[in-house]
N, C-alpha and C positions, 0 to 999 in steps of 0.2 A: 976451408975445407975441413977442419975439425969436428968442428958444431957440426954442419951436413954429414959426416961419417958416423958422429954419435947417435945423429937423430935416424939414421939408418939401421945401427945395429937397436938401439931401444925398440923400433917400432919391428925388427925381425922380431926380437926376444918376447914381445909383449901380441895378444892376441889384435893385432892392429892390422886392417887393410893396409899393404902397403902402396903409396901412393906412386903415380909415375916419376920421372926423376925431375923432369920440369917443373911442374906445381909445389915437388918438396923442394926442390930447388930455391922458386919463387917463396914461399913459405918461409925460409929459411933465411935469404935476402930482408925480408918485409920484420922479422922478427929481430932482427941484428940490426935493423936502421931503427927500427922502433927503441930498441936498446942502446943504441949512439944519442937519439936524439934526449933520449929520459937523463943521462950522466950529461950531456953536453949543460941541460939544463938548469939539471942539477950544480953542474959547476960555475955555473954564472951566475945562479945565485948564492952560493959560497962566495964568490967574489965580491958581487954587491954587496955584502952583509959584513964582509972583511974590510973593503975602502968602494965605496958606494962613485968615488972619481972613475973604476975600472968598469964601469956597466957598458955592457955589450949595447953593441950599436943597433942591435936588431929591439932592443927595451925599448 
């Protein structure tokens, strides 16, 4: 929720047309999911480098 509030505040302070709440909520959700995927992949790569036996099952 904090990310959503931050986005709304930023959009209101800058000369940007504020999209509808549902559009904004979907975009924030997609951005958060992408960031979580990147974080998971980075941690998985670091884990494999630290100990190849710990390779994730999806690799």
